[in-house]
N, C-alpha and C positions, 0 to 999 in steps of 0.2 A: 521531620520524621526519621525514625531510625531506618538503616538501609535493610534490616530484616522485615520491614514492614510495607517495602516498594511492591507493587504488583505490575503485572504486564499491562502496558496501557496507560500509566500514570506518566503524567507530564512533570518532568522536575528541572530545576536549574542548577546548572554546574559552570564553574569558572565564567558567569555572567551571561551564559546563554541557555536557551531552554531546547530541551530533549524530551521527546518521547521514548519510553522504554518498550523495546520490542520483544525483549527476551533476557530471561535471567538464568545464569548457572550458578549453582550451590556448592560449596565445596566445604568439607570438613576438614580441618586441620589434622595434621598427624600428630600423635603424640599426646603430652597432657596439656598444652596450652588452651584447647578447648576453644580457640578462635574460630568462627565459620567466616568466611570470604564469600562475598556475593559478586559475581560479575554480571556488569550490566551490560547489555549491547542496545544503545540508543541511536536515536536519528535526531539531529537537528530540526526544530520547527522555527522557522520556515526553512527549507534548502535541503533538508534530507540526506545532511552529511553524518555518516557513520561515526559513531565514538564508542569506545569501549573503557568502562569504568570499572574498577575493581575496588570493593569497600569492605570493612569488617562490620559484622552484624551490629555492633553499636555505634558505628560512626552516622553521622546525621547529613541527610541532604534535603533540600529544601522542595517542597512539592508547590506547582504553580498552579494558578487557578486557570481553567479553560472552559470556556463555553462551548456545547457542541449545538449545533443547530441543524435539522434535517432540511435537505436542500434537494432540489432539482436542477440538471444543467440546462441553461437557458440558450446560449449562444456562444460562439467565439468572436472577439473582438481584437483583431489582429492576431498578436501572440497570446492574448489573455482569454480566460475562461471566464464566463459569467454564470454564477449560480443563483437561483433565485429561492428565497426562504419558504418552506413550503406551509409556513403558518400565516406570517404576516407579509409576506410577497417583498421582503428586503430583498436588494441585490448586492451580492458580493463579488467583487472582482479579483480573480488570482492571476498573478503573472506566469508565464509558462516556468520561468526558473521554481516558482514556487511547487506548481503542480508536477514537476518533474517527469519521471517515467508514468506517473498515472495517467498522463494525457493519452498514452496508446489505448486507454480503455474506455473513455470518455467517449460516449455517443447520445445522440438524440434518444430521448426516453429512458436514459437510465435512471434507475430507482435506488433508495437505499443509501444515498451519499449523504454525508455531513461535513459540514465546513467549520473548522475548530478556530476559535475568535480568542484572543489575548488582548485586554485592553480596548476592547471594540475594534481591533483590527484583525481581518481573517489571515490566518498564518498558514493554513494547511487544509487540504481535503482528504477524507476518508471515504475510500471507495468501498462497495460492497465486496463479499469475498469471491463473487465469479460475476462476469459479465457475458451478454450474448452478442457476438460480433459475425460480420459476414467474411466467407474466405472471397476474395475478390481474383487470386492468382496462386493455382497451384498447379502441379504437373499431373497429368491423367494418369490413372490407376494402370498399372502394367498389367496385362492379360498374360496369363500363365506363369505369373510370378510364384515364387516360392510361398509355402504357408507362412512363413515367419513374417511378423508385423514390423516391418522397419517403416520408421517415420520419415515423411518427407517434408521439407519447409512449404509454407504456405504463408500468402501476404494476406492481412485483414484489412477490413474497410478503414481502419484508423490509421494502416500505413506500417503498423508493427509488424514482425515477421515471427511465427512460431512454427514448431515441429508437429505436425499431426499424423493420424495413421493413414496409411495408404488408400484407404477406402473413401476418403472425403474428396470430395469435388468442388471446383469452383462454384460459387453461389451459394453454398449451404452456409447455414447458421449453426454457431458450435458455441460452447460455453468455454470460457477462459478463466482461469485464475488468474485474480489481479495481484495475488501475493507471491506466485511462483510464475507465471507466465506461462503455465501449460494448458494444455488441452484437456477439457473435462467432458467430452461428449458432446452429441448433436444434440440441438436445440429444439 
């Protein structure tokens, strides 16, 4: 496919490796040359290693066939995460290095997950845009604090730490963005 046809989310092959396109920046050429350049921000599948690639609109890039299966999180097997297919109950095991930072958002009962499969091998997990996690440790709200909303660190049930507003207390359930890791409100 031509570089100008690539969309966000496509999975492509570059230098013998497989990447998922996360973002595309388009820049028009100056002057009369008319060449439009596309800068692709991609992450390797598996592994999640970032790669920047710039191509002219007519350059070719190979799209890779990826199967997406809706799954639910089953359990952790050592460092590996086991997901079960929502339709045929096939189990997919993904090692911690494949799951990467997503591990901090995976909890029992999480819904809206997909496993990406290339050549019958699970290579990546896609999480929903936000998940609900429990605050297990955060400083108490300061009485008489100023009206400014200063964030404070909070440790969540999966072990990750994010910034939350001062009014959030230990034991509360909160929405957390899986894309940015930011607080998204009380659950």
